[in-house]
C-alpha positions in Angstrom: 0.0 0.0 0.0 1.5 3.4 -1.0 1.1 6.5 1.2 1.6 10.1 0.5 5.2 11.3 0.5 4.2 14.2 2.7 6.0 14.1 6.0 4.1 14.5 9.2 4.8 17.4 11.4 7.6 17.0 13.8 5.3 17.4 16.8 3.9 14.2 18.3 0.4 13.5 16.7 -2.7 12.8 18.8 -3.4 9.1 18.6 -7.0 8.0 19.5 -8.0 4.6 20.7 -11.1 3.1 19.1 -13.1 3.9 22.2 -11.9 7.5 22.1 -12.7 7.8 18.4 -16.2 6.6 19.0 -16.7 8.9 21.9 -15.5 11.8 19.8 -18.0 11.0 17.1 -20.7 10.5 19.7 -20.1 13.9 21.2 -19.8 15.6 17.8 -23.0 14.2 16.4 -25.1 14.4 19.5 -24.1 18.0 20.1 -24.6 19.1 16.5 -27.9 17.4 15.9 -29.9 17.9 19.0 -33.4 17.2 17.6 -34.8 16.6 14.1 -38.0 15.4 12.3 -37.5 12.4 10.1 -40.0 10.7 7.8 -39.6 7.2 6.6 -41.0 3.6 6.4 -40.7 1.1 9.2 -39.0 -2.2 8.6 -37.5 -4.9 10.9 -39.9 -3.9 13.6 -39.2 -5.7 16.9 -40.5 -5.1 20.4 -38.1 -6.4 23.0 -39.2 -8.2 26.2 -37.7 -5.2 28.1 -40.3 -2.9 26.5 -38.0 -1.1 24.1 -38.9 -1.0 20.4 -36.3 -1.4 17.7 -36.8 -0.9 14.0 -35.2 0.5 10.8 -36.4 3.7 9.3 -35.8 3.8 5.6 -36.7 5.5 2.3 -35.7 4.7 -1.3 -32.1 5.8 -0.9 -31.0 4.9 2.6 -31.9 3.6 6.1 -31.1 4.3 9.7 -31.5 2.3 12.9 -34.2 3.7 15.3 -35.2 3.0 18.8 -38.1 3.9 21.1 -37.2 3.4 24.7 -39.7 1.8 27.1 -40.6 5.1 28.8 -41.7 6.5 25.4 -43.2 3.3 24.1 -45.6 3.1 27.0 -47.4 6.2 25.8 -48.0 5.0 22.2 -51.7 5.1 21.3 -51.4 2.8 18.2 -49.5 -0.2 17.1 -46.5 0.0 14.9 -45.9 -2.5 12.1 -43.6 -3.1 9.2 -44.4 -1.1 6.1 -46.1 1.7 8.1 -45.0 5.2 7.0 -44.4 7.4 10.0 -43.1 10.9 11.0 -40.6 10.7 13.9 -39.2 13.4 16.1 -36.0 12.7 18.1 -32.3 13.1 18.2 -29.3 11.3 16.8 -27.4 9.1 19.3 -24.2 7.0 19.0 -23.8 3.6 20.5 -20.1 3.9 21.2 -19.6 0.3 22.2 -20.5 -0.9 18.7 -19.5 2.2 16.8 -22.9 2.9 15.1 -25.4 5.6 15.4 -29.2 5.4 15.7 -32.2 7.7 15.8 -33.6 8.0 19.3 -37.4 8.5 18.7 -39.2 10.6 21.2 -42.5 11.1 19.3 -44.0 9.2 16.4 -47.2 9.5 14.4 -48.5 8.0 11.2 -47.7 10.1 8.2 -50.9 11.5 6.6 -53.1 9.9 9.3 -53.4 11.1 12.9 -52.3 8.9 15.7 -55.6 9.2 17.5 -57.5 8.0 14.3 -55.2 5.1 13.8 -55.5 4.1 17.4 -59.3 4.4 17.0 -59.3 2.1 14.0 -57.0 -0.5 15.6 -59.0 -0.7 18.8 -62.2 -0.8 16.9 -61.1 -3.8 14.9 -59.8 -5.6 18.0 -62.9 -5.1 20.1 -65.1 -6.1 17.2 -63.2 -9.3 16.8 -63.7 -10.0 20.5 -67.5 -9.5 20.1 -68.0 -6.3 22.0 -70.1 -4.9 19.2 -72.3 -8.0 18.8 -76.0 -7.0 18.5 -77.0 -10.1 20.4 -75.4 -8.5 23.5 -77.3 -5.2 23.3 -80.1 -4.6 25.8 -83.4 -2.9 24.9 -84.2 0.4 26.5 -87.1 0.5 29.0 -90.3 2.0 27.6 -91.0 4.0 30.8 -87.8 4.5 32.9 -88.0 5.4 36.5 -84.5 6.9 37.0 -82.1 8.0 34.3 -78.4 8.5 35.1 -76.4 11.0 33.0 -72.6 10.5 33.0 -71.0 13.6 31.7 -69.5 16.9 32.8 -71.9 18.6 35.3 -71.0 22.0 33.8 -71.2 21.5 30.1 -73.9 22.3 27.6 -74.5 18.6 27.0 -76.0 18.0 30.4 -78.3 21.0 30.1 -79.5 19.8 26.7 -80.2 16.3 28.1 -82.1 17.5 31.2 -84.1 20.0 29.3 -85.1 17.5 26.6 -86.1 14.8 29.1 -88.2 17.2 31.2 -89.9 18.6 28.2 -90.9 15.1 27.0 -91.5 13.3 30.3 -91.5 15.6 33.3 -92.1 13.0 36.0 -89.0 10.9 35.4 -86.1 11.2 37.9 -82.7 12.3 36.6 -79.4 11.6 38.3 -76.4 13.5 37.1 -73.1 11.7 37.8 -70.3 14.3 37.2 -67.1 13.0 35.5 -64.2 14.3 33.5 -64.8 14.1 29.8 -61.5 15.4 28.6 -57.9 14.9 29.7 -55.7 12.0 30.8 -57.9 10.9 33.7 -61.2 11.2 31.8 -61.5 7.6 30.6 -60.9 6.2 34.1 -63.4 8.7 35.5 -66.1 7.6 33.1 -65.4 3.8 33.6 -65.6 4.2 37.4 -68.9 6.0 37.1 -70.4 3.2 35.0 -69.2 0.6 37.5 -70.6 2.6 40.5 -74.0 3.1 38.9 -74.2 -0.7 38.2 -74.0 -1.3 41.9 -77.3 0.5 42.4 -80.7 -1.1 41.8 -82.7 2.1 41.1 -81.2 3.1 37.7 -83.2 2.2 34.6 -80.9 3.5 31.9 -77.5 5.4 31.6 -76.6 8.1 29.2 -72.8 8.8 28.7 -71.7 11.6 26.5 -70.4 15.1 26.0 -70.7 18.0 23.5 -68.8 18.1 20.2 -65.1 18.6 19.7 -62.0 17.4 17.8 -61.0 13.8 17.7 -58.5 14.6 20.5 -61.3 16.1 22.6 -63.4 13.0 22.2 -60.6 10.5 22.8 -61.8 9.6 26.3 -64.7 7.8 24.7 -62.4 5.9 22.4 -60.5 4.4 25.3 -60.6 0.6 25.9 -61.3 1.0 29.6 -64.6 2.9 28.8 -65.5 0.3 26.1 -65.2 -2.6 28.5 -67.1 -0.7 31.3 -70.0 -0.2 28.9 -69.9 -3.8 27.8 -70.1 -5.3 31.3 -72.9 -2.9 32.4 -76.1 -4.7 33.2 -78.0 -1.4 32.8 -78.7 -0.3 29.2 -76.3 2.4 28.1 -76.9 5.2 25.6 -73.8 6.8 24.0 -74.3 10.4 23.1 -70.9 11.8 22.2 -70.4 14.9 20.0 -72.3 15.7 16.9 -74.1 13.3 14.5 -71.1 12.9 12.3 -68.8 12.0 15.3 -68.4 8.3 16.0 -66.5 6.9 19.0 -65.8 3.4 20.3 -68.4 3.9 23.0 -71.0 4.4 20.2 -70.3 0.9 18.9 -70.3 -0.8 22.3 -73.3 0.9 23.8 -76.7 -0.6 23.6 -78.0 2.4 21.7 -76.2 5.3 19.9 -77.7 8.7 20.0 -76.6 11.2 17.3 -76.3 14.1 19.9 -76.9 14.6 23.6 -80.3 16.1 22.8 -81.1 13.0 20.7 -80.3 10.8 23.7 -82.9 12.6 25.8 -85.4 11.9 23.0 -84.5 8.2 22.9 -84.7 7.4 26.6 -88.2 8.7 27.3 -91.4 8.9 25.3 -93.2 12.2 24.7 -95.9 12.5 27.3 -98.2 14.3 24.9 -97.9 11.4 22.4 -98.5 9.0 25.3 -101.6 10.8 26.4 -102.9 11.1 22.8 -102.3 7.4 22.2 -103.9 6.5 25.5 -107.0 8.6 24.6 -107.2 7.0 21.2 -106.9 3.6 22.8 -109.7 4.4 25.3 -112.0 5.6 22.5 -111.3 2.4 20.5 -112.0 0.3 23.6 -115.3 2.1 24.1 -116.3 1.6 20.4 -115.4 -2.1 20.6 -117.3 -2.5 23.9 -120.4 -0.8 22.6 -120.3 -3.0 19.5 -119.9 -6.1 21.6 -122.8 -5.1 23.9 -125.0 -4.4 20.9 -124.2 -7.9 19.5 -124.9 -9.6 22.8 -128.2 -7.7 23.1 -129.4 -9.1 19.8 -128.3 -12.5 20.9 -130.4 -12.2 24.1 -133.4 -11.0 22.1 -133.2 -14.0 19.8 -132.8 -16.3 22.7 -135.8 -14.8 24.4 -137.9 -15.8 21.4 -136.7 -19.4 21.6 -139.2 -22.1 22.8 -136.9 -23.0 25.6 -137.4 -19.6 27.2 -141.1 -19.7 26.5 -141.7 -23.1 28.1 -138.5 -24.4 29.7 -140.3 -27.4 31.4 -141.4 -28.6 27.9 -137.8 -28.8 26.9 -137.0 -30.8 30.1 -139.9 -33.2 29.5 -138.8 -33.8 25.9 -135.3 -34.6 27.2 -136.8 -37.0 29.7 -138.8 -38.8 27.0 -135.8 -39.1 24.9 -133.8 -40.6 27.8 -136.6 -43.1 28.5 -136.7 -44.2 24.8 -133.0 -44.6 24.8 -133.1 -46.6 28.0 -135.8 -48.9 26.6 -133.8 -49.6 23.5 -130.7 -50.3 25.7 -132.7 -52.9 27.8 -134.1 -54.6 24.8 -130.7 -54.8 23.2 -129.2 -56.2 26.4 -131.9 -58.9 26.7 -131.4 -59.9 23.0 -127.6 -60.1 23.4 -127.9 -62.2 26.6 -130.3 -64.6 25.0 -127.9 -65.1 22.1 -125.0 -65.6 24.4 -127.0 -68.2 26.4 -128.0 -70.1 23.4 -124.4 -70.2 22.2 -123.2 -71.3 25.6 -125.7 -74.2 25.7 -124.6 -75.3 22.3 -121.0 -75.3 23.3 -121.8 -77.1 26.5 -123.7 -79.9 24.6 -120.8 -80.4 22.3 -118.4 -80.5 25.2 -120.5 -83.0 27.1 -120.7 -85.3 24.1 -116.9 -85.3 23.9 -116.5 -86.1 27.6 -115.4 -89.6 28.8 -118.2 -89.4 31.4 -120.8 -89.4 28.6 -119.3 -92.6 27.3 -119.8 -94.2 30.7 -123.4 -93.2 30.7 -123.9 -95.3 27.6 -122.8 -98.5 29.5 -119.0 -98.4 29.0 -116.4 -98.5 31.7 -112.8 -97.6 32.3 -110.4 -100.1 33.9 -107.1 -99.1 35.3 -104.5 -101.0 37.4 -104.6 -99.7 41.0 -102.0 -97.0 41.4 -101.9 -96.2 37.8 -104.0 -93.6 35.9 -103.7 -95.0 32.4 -106.6 -97.0 31.0 -106.0 -100.8 30.8 -105.9 -101.8 27.1 -104.0 -105.1 27.0 -104.7 -108.2 29.3 -100.9 -108.7 29.5 -100.6 -105.5 31.5 -102.7 -107.1 34.2 -101.5 -110.6 35.0 -103.2 -112.9 37.5 -103.4 -111.5 41.0 -103.3 -107.8 39.7 -105.7 -105.5 41.6 -107.7 -103.5 39.1 -110.2 -100.7 39.4 -113.2 -100.4 37.1 -115.0 -97.0 36.8 -118.6 -97.0 35.9 -121.1 -94.3 35.2 -122.2 -94.5 38.8 -119.3 -95.6 41.0 -116.3 -97.9 40.9 -115.5 -101.7 41.2 -112.4 -103.1 42.8 -111.4 -106.6 41.4 -108.4 -109.0 41.3 -107.5 -110.8 38.1 -107.7 -114.6 38.2 -106.9 -115.3 34.6 -107.1 -113.6 31.2 -108.9 -114.7 28.1 -106.6 -113.9 25.2 -109.2 -113.2 22.6 -110.0 -110.2 20.5 -113.4 -108.8 21.5 -116.0 -108.3 18.9 -118.8 -105.8 18.9 -121.1 -108.4 17.4 -120.3 -111.3 19.7 
């Protein structure tokens, strides 16, 4: 390798160690570039278990390492991801141990899209996937509530609009104003605590949460997850009335009913007493007309019944029924006698046939049955009763007991 022929100065040069060189670069860069805005696209995104976030910020021509320390990452309102175009504010820092520099991000927001809006969309998607917007979970509003709780700022125009609207429509309903913060870092927790506290009571019919109009930043308390989950677990129906009709918040999607404005919420939770009275009057008039028509019909029925023979001579109707009963009973008795006679004739016929087939009937005709004493089988062969055998002969009228002396081995004949 060839070097310049120029000779160094005679004085002893400053020789830096690697560490000293990196420290010099660190001091130079960090002191000269104290803070800067940088726009680029995120890649190599990684959230460490320590809570720090590491990624690369790049454009078409170059890239730089970037880091968001845990203290700053905790305040992020939206999720970062690869491919997202962002605008970052921070400072350049040098990691002297490794000899590289990185961009220390102190603030980050989506480029061309506000951080609050992106956080809104991401939370909306996640809660929807969990089922917090499911229509099957939404509770109906009571037709005639006893007590309405209003969760809002006690000093804003929204609470005055709600109270005025409810009292104009249904003056006798009870209104409970539960004052909360509706803007600022503590607003979301304040609203969630109010919802939980009201659900511990048993006298609340419906809850209205809301506030007047404002920017997306002003309405962000109603886009917080803690408020969404408090609405979802409420056993009391919740009406969300945040901002103007064009404003949509997470609470609008989770609530049982969304009102376009605070005034609209007052119109939703109670009926108009004038309409109720008018409908009640119409119902009463319809009932009177129906009742009069029914009475007129029944009056005609009674008139027709009065002309019936049964009313003219009720005993004649009874006598006719008695005669019909007597006739029916006479026919029944006749049928019974006929049936019994037929059954008796049938029984006698079967008895005669049975008697003819009986062994006893054979005995009546002069025949007998002989058995060896101690045995029940009829004696058919003389060889079964040798001489000296005691036999029993059954006649039609009684029995004979005999002892065999001898047998005559001949075949009997009916004509002998």
